[in-house]
C-alpha positions in Angstrom: 26.8 5.9 1.4 23.3 4.7 0.4 20.8 6.8 -1.8 17.9 7.2 0.3 14.8 6.5 -1.6 13.0 9.3 -3.2 9.8 7.9 -4.1 7.2 5.7 -1.6 3.1 4.8 -1.3 0.9 6.6 0.4 -2.0 4.1 1.7 -5.2 6.0 3.0 -6.6 3.0 4.6 -9.6 4.9 6.0 -11.6 3.5 2.5 -9.6 0.6 1.8 -12.6 -2.1 1.1 -10.4 -5.3 1.8 -10.9 -6.4 -2.1 -7.0 -7.7 -1.9 -6.5 -6.5 -5.5 -3.4 -4.9 -4.7 -2.0 -8.0 -2.9 -3.1 -10.3 -6.1 -1.9 -7.5 -8.7 1.5 -7.7 -6.7 2.3 -11.3 -6.4 1.0 -11.9 -10.2 3.7 -9.0 -11.3 6.6 -10.6 -9.7 5.1 -14.4 -10.2 5.0 -15.2 -6.5 2.8 -18.1 -5.0 -0.5 -17.4 -3.2 0.2 -15.5 0.1 3.4 -14.1 -0.7 4.0 -10.5 -2.1 5.5 -7.1 -1.7 1.9 -5.8 0.0 -0.2 -7.6 2.4 -3.8 -6.2 3.5 -4.3 -6.8 7.1 -7.5 -7.1 8.7 -8.0 -5.8 11.9 -11.1 -6.2 14.1 -11.9 -3.7 17.0 -14.0 -4.7 19.2 -16.7 -1.7 20.3 -19.2 -1.8 23.7 -22.7 -3.4 23.2 -21.3 -6.3 21.1 -20.3 -4.5 18.3 -17.2 -4.5 16.2 -15.5 -2.3 13.3 -13.3 -3.7 10.9 -10.4 -2.2 9.3 -8.3 -3.0 6.5 -4.7 -2.1 5.8 -2.4 -2.9 2.7 0.8 -3.0 4.2 4.2 -3.2 2.2 6.3 -5.7 3.4 10.0 -6.4 3.0 9.6 -7.8 -0.3 8.4 -4.7 -2.0 10.7 -2.8 -4.5 7.9 -0.4 -5.6 7.8 -2.6 -8.8 11.2 -1.2 -10.1 10.7 -2.4 -13.8 7.3 -0.8 -14.0 8.2 2.5 -12.5 11.2 2.8 -14.4 9.3 3.0 -17.7 6.8 5.6 -16.3 4.2 3.2 -15.1 2.6 3.1 -11.3 3.6 0.0 -9.3 1.1 -2.7 -9.6 -0.6 -2.3 -6.1 -1.3 1.1 -7.0 -2.2 0.7 -10.3 -4.9 -1.9 -9.7 -6.1 -0.3 -6.0 -9.9 -0.7 -6.5 -10.7 2.1 -3.5 -7.7 3.9 -4.9 -6.2 4.3 -1.8 -2.8 3.4 -2.8 -0.8 6.6 -4.2 2.7 6.2 -5.6 4.9 9.6 -6.1 8.2 11.4 -4.5 7.9 11.1 -0.7 8.2 15.3 -0.4 4.8 15.3 -2.1 3.2 12.3 -0.4 4.1 13.9 2.8 2.5 17.0 1.9 -0.6 15.2 1.2 0.1 12.8 4.8 -0.9 15.8 7.3 -4.6 16.2 5.7 -5.9 12.8 7.0 -5.6 11.2 10.4 -5.9 7.3 8.7 -3.0 7.4 6.3 0.8 5.9 6.1 3.8 7.1 4.2 5.8 4.0 2.9 9.6 3.9 1.4 11.5 0.9 1.0 14.6 0.5 2.7 
């Protein structure tokens, strides 16, 4: 039986500014071409009444994310968490991150397959 992942990412997308630093850091860490990576920043436009709109950015791990296994084995954070300029990506144990998840409404807990 496969062992369940013990670590993951907590993403507090309320404060994501859409700088794409996490996406760029991931691509550079793994030497992937632009547009390919373990995390993608999704831009979501919500139309509001009176011709107004609200723009959200959501850093979203892809199937390529392995939580930067070579980095985390050395005690380092994944590249996306280290380079997140708004400090919205947190790496840690799933149990610790799950405790934080209930404190705010705009958070996502993610772990690899």
